[in-house]
C-alpha positions in Angstrom: 198.4 28.1 43.6 195.6 27.9 41.1 195.7 27.5 37.3 194.4 30.4 35.1 194.1 30.3 31.3 194.5 33.7 29.6 194.4 33.8 25.8 195.0 30.1 25.7 198.1 30.3 27.9 198.2 28.8 31.3 199.5 30.6 34.4 199.8 29.8 38.1 198.7 32.5 40.5 198.1 33.0 44.2 194.4 32.4 45.1 192.7 35.8 45.7 194.7 37.6 43.0 192.5 40.2 41.4 192.0 40.6 37.7 193.6 44.0 37.9 196.8 42.6 39.5 196.9 39.8 36.9 196.6 42.1 33.9 199.3 44.3 35.4 201.6 41.3 35.9 201.0 40.3 32.2 201.3 43.8 30.8 197.8 43.7 29.3 195.7 46.8 28.7 192.2 45.9 29.9 189.1 47.6 31.4 187.2 44.4 32.4 187.3 40.7 31.8 185.2 37.6 31.3 185.8 34.9 33.8 184.3 31.6 32.6 182.1 33.7 30.3 180.8 36.0 33.1 181.6 39.7 32.8 183.7 40.8 35.8 185.1 44.0 37.1 188.9 44.2 37.5 188.5 44.2 41.2 187.2 40.6 41.0 189.4 38.1 42.9 190.3 34.8 41.2 189.8 31.9 43.7 189.6 28.9 41.5 190.7 27.5 38.2 189.3 29.8 35.5 189.5 30.9 31.9 190.0 34.6 31.7 189.5 36.9 28.7 190.6 40.5 29.2 188.6 43.1 27.4 190.0 46.4 26.0 188.1 49.3 24.4 187.5 47.4 21.2 185.0 45.4 23.2 181.5 46.8 23.6 181.1 45.5 27.2 184.3 47.2 28.2 183.2 50.4 26.6 179.9 50.3 28.5 181.9 50.0 31.8 184.1 52.9 30.7 181.2 55.1 29.7 179.3 54.3 33.0 182.4 55.2 35.0 182.8 58.4 33.0 179.3 59.5 33.8 180.0 58.7 37.4 183.2 60.7 37.7 181.6 63.7 35.8 178.7 63.7 38.2 181.3 63.6 41.1 183.2 66.5 39.5 180.0 68.6 39.2 179.0 67.8 42.8 182.5 69.0 44.0 182.3 72.3 42.0 178.6 73.1 42.2 177.1 71.3 45.2 173.5 72.5 44.5 173.5 71.6 40.8 172.0 68.5 39.2 173.2 67.0 36.0 171.1 64.8 33.7 172.6 62.7 31.0 171.0 61.9 27.6 172.4 59.9 24.7 172.9 62.3 21.9 174.4 63.1 18.5 177.7 61.7 17.2 177.6 58.7 19.5 178.1 61.0 22.4 176.3 61.9 25.7 174.7 65.3 26.4 174.9 66.6 30.0 172.4 69.2 31.0 172.8 71.0 34.4 170.0 72.3 36.5 170.3 74.6 39.5 173.6 76.0 38.3 174.3 79.3 40.1 175.8 80.8 36.9 175.3 80.5 33.1 176.6 77.3 31.5 179.4 78.5 29.3 182.8 77.4 28.2 184.4 78.4 31.5 182.0 76.1 33.4 182.8 73.2 31.0 186.5 74.0 31.4 186.2 73.9 35.2 184.4 70.5 35.0 187.2 69.2 32.7 189.9 70.5 35.1 188.2 68.9 38.1 187.9 65.6 36.1 191.6 65.6 35.3 192.4 66.2 39.0 190.3 63.3 40.1 191.8 61.1 37.4 195.3 62.1 38.4 194.7 61.2 42.0 193.8 57.6 41.1 191.0 57.4 43.6 189.6 53.8 44.1 185.9 53.3 43.1 184.6 50.8 45.6 181.4 48.8 45.4 179.4 48.2 48.6 176.0 46.7 49.3 173.5 48.3 51.6 170.0 47.7 52.7 167.3 49.1 50.4 165.9 51.3 53.1 169.4 52.7 53.9 170.0 53.5 50.3 166.6 55.3 50.0 167.3 57.4 53.1 170.9 58.2 51.9 169.6 59.4 48.5 166.9 61.4 50.2 169.4 63.2 52.5 171.3 64.3 49.4 168.2 65.4 47.4 168.5 62.6 44.8 164.8 62.1 44.5 165.0 60.6 41.0 167.0 57.7 42.5 164.5 57.3 45.4 161.7 57.1 42.9 163.1 54.2 41.0 164.2 52.2 44.0 160.5 52.0 45.1 160.2 49.5 42.3 163.1 47.3 43.3 162.1 43.8 44.5 165.5 43.0 46.2 166.1 44.2 49.7 169.7 45.0 49.0 171.2 47.7 46.8 174.7 48.1 45.3 176.3 51.5 45.2 179.8 52.7 44.5 181.8 55.1 46.6 184.7 57.2 45.6 186.1 59.3 48.5 182.9 60.8 50.0 180.9 60.5 46.8 178.4 57.7 46.2 176.3 56.7 43.2 175.0 53.8 41.2 175.1 53.6 37.4 173.2 50.3 37.0 176.2 48.5 35.7 179.8 47.5 36.4 182.5 50.1 37.0 186.3 50.6 36.6 188.4 50.1 39.7 189.6 53.7 40.0 189.4 57.1 38.4 192.8 56.8 36.7 191.4 54.5 33.9 189.6 57.4 32.3 192.4 58.5 30.0 190.3 59.3 27.0 187.3 61.6 26.8 186.4 65.0 25.4 184.1 67.7 26.9 182.7 70.6 24.8 179.9 73.1 25.1 176.8 72.2 23.2 173.5 73.9 24.0 171.6 73.3 26.2 174.5 71.6 28.0 177.8 70.0 27.2 178.8 67.0 25.0 180.8 64.1 26.4 182.7 62.0 23.8 184.3 58.7 24.7 186.1 55.8 23.0 183.8 53.6 20.8 184.2 49.8 20.4 183.2 49.9 16.7 186.1 52.2 16.1 188.6 50.0 18.0 188.6 52.2 21.1 189.0 55.6 19.3 186.9 58.7 20.0 185.0 59.5 16.8 185.3 62.9 15.2 182.3 65.0 16.4 179.5 65.3 13.8 176.8 67.8 14.7 174.1 65.9 12.7 171.5 68.7 12.8 168.6 66.5 11.5 169.3 63.8 14.1 169.9 66.4 16.8 166.5 68.0 16.1 164.8 64.7 16.5 166.4 64.0 19.8 165.4 67.5 21.1 161.8 66.8 20.1 162.0 63.4 21.9 163.2 65.2 25.0 160.4 67.7 24.8 157.8 64.9 24.3 159.0 63.0 27.4 158.5 66.2 29.5 155.1 67.0 27.8 153.5 63.7 28.8 155.5 63.5 32.1 157.0 60.2 30.9 160.7 60.7 30.7 161.5 58.4 33.7 160.5 54.8 34.3 159.0 55.8 37.7 156.7 58.3 36.0 155.5 55.7 33.5 154.8 53.3 36.3 152.6 55.9 38.0 150.4 56.0 35.0 149.8 52.3 35.3 149.3 52.5 39.1 146.7 55.2 38.7 144.7 53.2 36.2 145.7 55.5 33.3 147.3 52.9 31.0 144.9 53.5 28.2 145.6 57.2 28.3 149.4 56.6 28.3 149.2 54.2 25.4 146.9 56.4 23.2 149.0 59.5 23.8 152.0 57.7 22.4 150.1 56.2 19.5 148.7 59.7 18.8 152.3 61.0 18.5 152.9 58.4 15.7 149.6 59.3 14.0 150.6 63.0 14.1 153.9 62.3 12.6 152.3 60.1 9.9 149.8 62.9 9.1 152.6 65.4 8.9 154.5 63.2 6.5 151.4 62.7 4.3 151.0 66.5 4.1 154.7 66.9 3.2 154.6 64.4 0.4 151.2 65.3 -1.0 152.1 69.0 -1.2 154.9 68.1 -3.6 153.5 65.0 -5.2 154.0 66.4 -8.7 157.8 66.2 -8.2 158.1 63.2 -5.8 158.4 59.9 -7.7 160.4 57.8 -5.3 159.8 57.6 -1.5 162.9 55.9 0.1 162.7 54.5 3.7 165.7 53.2 5.7 166.6 52.7 9.3 168.5 50.4 11.6 167.3 46.9 12.6 164.0 46.7 14.5 163.0 50.3 13.8 159.5 49.2 12.6 160.1 49.8 8.9 157.6 47.2 7.7 154.6 48.5 9.6 155.6 52.1 9.0 155.8 51.6 5.2 152.3 50.1 5.2 150.8 52.8 7.3 152.5 55.5 5.1 150.9 53.9 2.1 147.5 54.1 3.7 148.1 57.7 4.7 148.9 58.6 1.2 145.9 56.6 -0.2 143.7 58.6 2.1 144.8 61.7 0.1 144.1 60.1 -3.2 147.7 59.0 -3.8 148.2 55.3 -4.7 151.8 54.3 -4.2 153.5 51.2 -5.6 155.5 49.4 -2.9 158.7 47.6 -4.1 160.9 45.4 -2.0 164.6 46.0 -2.4 165.2 42.4 -1.1 163.9 41.1 -4.5 167.0 42.5 -6.1 169.5 40.3 -4.2 172.2 38.6 -6.2 172.8 34.9 -5.7 175.0 34.4 -2.6 178.0 33.4 -4.6 178.0 36.8 -6.4 177.9 38.8 -3.2 181.0 40.5 -1.9 182.9 38.7 0.8 183.2 40.0 4.4 186.4 39.9 6.5 185.9 36.2 7.2 185.4 35.2 3.6 181.6 34.8 4.0 179.0 36.4 1.7 178.4 39.9 2.9 174.6 40.2 2.4 174.5 43.7 3.9 176.9 45.1 1.3 175.2 47.2 -1.4 176.8 45.1 -4.1 174.9 42.1 -2.7 172.1 43.7 -4.7 171.8 44.1 -8.4 172.2 47.8 -8.2 172.2 48.3 -12.0 169.0 46.5 -12.5 167.3 48.3 -9.6 168.3 51.7 -10.9 167.2 50.9 -14.5 163.9 49.5 -13.4 163.0 52.4 -11.1 163.9 54.9 -13.9 161.9 52.9 -16.4 158.8 52.9 -14.2 159.0 56.6 -13.5 159.2 57.2 -17.3 156.0 55.2 -17.7 157.4 52.0 -19.1 156.0 48.5 -18.2 158.5 46.5 -16.2 158.7 42.9 -15.1 159.8 43.1 -11.4 162.0 40.4 -10.0 161.0 38.1 -7.1 163.8 36.7 -5.0 163.1 33.1 -3.9 164.9 32.7 -0.6 164.4 29.0 -0.7 166.4 28.5 -3.9 168.5 31.6 -3.4 167.8 32.9 -6.8 165.7 35.6 -8.5 162.6 34.7 -10.5 160.3 36.8 -12.7 157.6 38.6 -10.7 154.7 40.6 -11.7 154.6 43.1 -14.6 153.7 46.6 -13.5 153.3 50.0 -15.1 152.5 53.2 -13.2 151.1 56.6 -13.9 152.9 59.9 -13.5 151.0 60.5 -10.3 152.0 57.2 -8.7 155.0 57.3 -6.3 157.1 54.3 -5.7 157.9 53.3 -2.1 161.1 51.4 -1.5 162.2 50.2 1.9 165.5 48.6 3.0 169.0 49.0 4.4 170.3 50.9 1.3 167.2 52.9 0.4 168.8 56.3 1.2 172.0 55.5 -0.6 172.0 57.4 -4.0 174.1 54.7 -5.5 171.0 52.6 -5.7 169.0 55.2 -7.6 171.7 57.2 -9.3 169.6 57.9 -12.4 166.8 59.6 -10.5 167.2 63.3 -9.8 167.4 64.3 -6.1 164.2 66.5 -6.4 162.2 63.4 -7.4 163.2 61.5 -4.2 161.7 61.9 -0.7 163.9 60.2 1.9 162.7 59.0 5.3 164.9 57.8 8.1 163.2 55.8 10.7 164.5 54.8 14.2 163.3 54.7 17.8 165.0 57.5 19.6 163.9 57.4 23.2 164.8 59.9 25.9 163.6 57.6 28.7 165.7 57.4 31.9 166.2 55.1 34.8 167.3 58.2 36.8 169.1 61.5 35.9 172.4 59.8 35.5 171.3 56.7 33.7 169.6 57.1 30.3 168.2 54.1 28.4 170.1 53.3 25.2 168.4 53.6 21.7 170.3 50.5 20.8 169.1 48.5 23.8 165.5 49.3 22.9 166.0 48.0 19.3 167.7 44.9 20.6 164.8 44.1 22.9 162.4 44.6 20.0 164.4 42.2 17.9 164.7 39.6 20.7 161.0 39.6 21.2 160.2 39.5 17.5 162.7 36.7 16.7 161.3 34.6 19.5 157.7 35.2 18.4 158.0 34.8 14.6 161.2 32.8 14.0 161.3 30.7 17.2 164.8 32.0 17.6 166.1 32.1 21.2 167.6 35.3 22.6 171.1 33.8 22.5 170.9 33.6 18.7 169.6 37.1 18.3 172.3 38.5 20.6 175.0 36.5 18.8 174.2 38.3 15.6 173.8 41.8 17.0 177.4 42.9 16.7 177.4 42.0 13.0 174.1 43.9 12.6 175.5 46.9 14.3 178.6 46.9 12.1 176.4 46.9 9.0 174.3 49.8 10.4 177.4 52.0 11.0 178.6 51.2 7.5 175.4 51.3 5.4 172.7 53.3 7.3 174.0 55.9 9.6 176.2 57.7 7.1 173.0 58.6 5.1 170.6 59.6 7.9 171.5 63.3 7.5 170.3 63.2 3.8 166.8 62.4 5.0 163.9 64.8 4.2 162.1 63.5 7.3 163.0 61.6 10.4 160.3 59.4 11.9 160.9 58.7 15.6 159.3 55.2 15.9 159.7 54.9 19.7 156.6 54.4 21.8 157.3 55.6 25.3 155.2 52.9 26.9 156.6 50.0 24.8 159.2 48.6 27.3 156.4 48.0 29.8 154.9 45.7 27.1 158.1 44.2 25.8 159.3 43.3 29.3 157.2 40.2 29.9 158.0 38.8 26.4 161.7 39.5 26.7 161.9 38.2 30.3 160.9 34.7 29.2 163.6 34.3 26.6 166.4 36.2 28.4 165.9 34.2 31.6 166.5 31.0 29.6 170.1 32.0 28.8 172.4 30.0 31.2 175.0 31.8 33.4 177.8 30.0 31.5 176.7 31.4 28.2 178.8 34.1 26.6 175.5 36.0 26.0 174.5 36.0 29.6 176.4 39.3 30.0 174.0 41.1 27.6 170.9 39.3 28.9 171.7 40.2 32.5 172.3 43.8 31.6 169.0 44.1 29.9 167.1 42.4 32.7 168.7 44.8 35.2 166.6 47.8 34.0 163.6 45.9 32.6 162.7 44.7 36.1 161.8 48.3 37.1 159.0 48.6 34.6 155.4 47.7 35.7 153.7 45.5 33.1 151.3 46.7 30.4 149.2 43.9 28.9 149.2 43.3 25.1 145.5 44.0 25.0 146.1 47.7 25.5 148.2 47.9 22.3 146.1 48.9 19.2 146.2 46.3 16.4 147.6 48.8 13.9 150.4 49.9 16.3 154.0 49.7 15.1 154.7 47.8 18.3 152.5 44.9 17.0 155.3 44.2 14.4 157.3 42.8 17.4 154.7 41.3 19.8 152.3 39.9 17.1 148.6 40.6 16.5 149.1 43.2 13.8 146.2 43.9 11.5 148.8 44.3 8.8 150.4 40.9 9.3 147.6 38.3 9.6 
């Protein structure tokens, strides 16, 4: 017998007992577990004294496993029904996945989605085991070739290891670049619905405690994702393997400059939109989730407007922070500095209105060393000078309630990539931002990746509460992704991620990020222009000397 600690209680079990058997014995609902801080599938056998923490769908790692298994079984269902069809998954609106089917021998309509759903339910009801096996790299490539899965063949060419994991379920096989549930029966909660040009897959979300969110069409966000998809196809850069071919062919400069030109084009479009209505626009508000590139973007927008004879005044919302003791408390009793009431909302609103009305105002300056506001510079602006504000609450009208809507121009900024490992494995928007932040924190704050990852859940909670609810109020969405950037970020992230020890609770996240980063061929920093938004994270920006 061996001793196992579960939720601080000790149990004696037979060596070789799987996590699934243990959680069934204890009557625990779980989809994965950590064993001595390592994420493990439920098929993992316990062979020595261990500390086990079972994970339900309120845990983001368990949800990732659930979502990967869901994509797997949907792919299997489509193969069973339409053997010649190919499905491609994209992260999409309303925290959901969009499935697009090619080579379908009929129109994709509600009857097709219903048939996929029915086949899914049949597979789930049968409780079919999903079994991991390891094969030689050459064997995996040949197997994928035989089944016409050339997208998987392409990415395996960049794998250094000579062994490959894959999962089998009856006669179906696939690999989702992550852990899986032990059988189809675990997929109790999901929703499929028709959504042009494919179908939407909704699944439980950890930030909602394992509940499927109500579907929100989000037309502004949806349009941005469609444009990102079109862009990836336009430059032939929607897969890692395709990006790698640019580098292999000596076309790195072309790749980088195509992506930078996309940013320049968006910036020029924004400048035209604002300048065409500059007699009405008095406040330009910029908000977006962490590591979207807001700082560089704001500076570049200012320059774009200056090139049109417009001279904006930039004001930092951070200077309006209240002292910490006046901030609202979070659920743990600590100051919640992301709450809108952590700012002096009344003062901010009064001063923005006063400036727009032509009054002279003494702006505050928040001294982060003392934790208090001090008097800053005195400013007065003309009626043709717009104010640029940037921050987490910039799109929230509570912050500027005295200013009419027609005098505000709201910009939402976020990197919304449509880059894929292969057809069944899209790269997450959130992982891209996390990698940006890991690299930036290491470079400019000497903060190890463990520290950044430890704060990420809290950051995400703040984003869902204070940023995403306002994205659909934006007049313009700036997609700040640079399709080549992960090939640059890779070497910076590798160093700090590899320093996280295996017994760290943050090794789970580090290992997951490294799993797909390793497939990118490197792009050296010297190829990145010094005014690029990417320089905000890797250093060397002309705007931050």
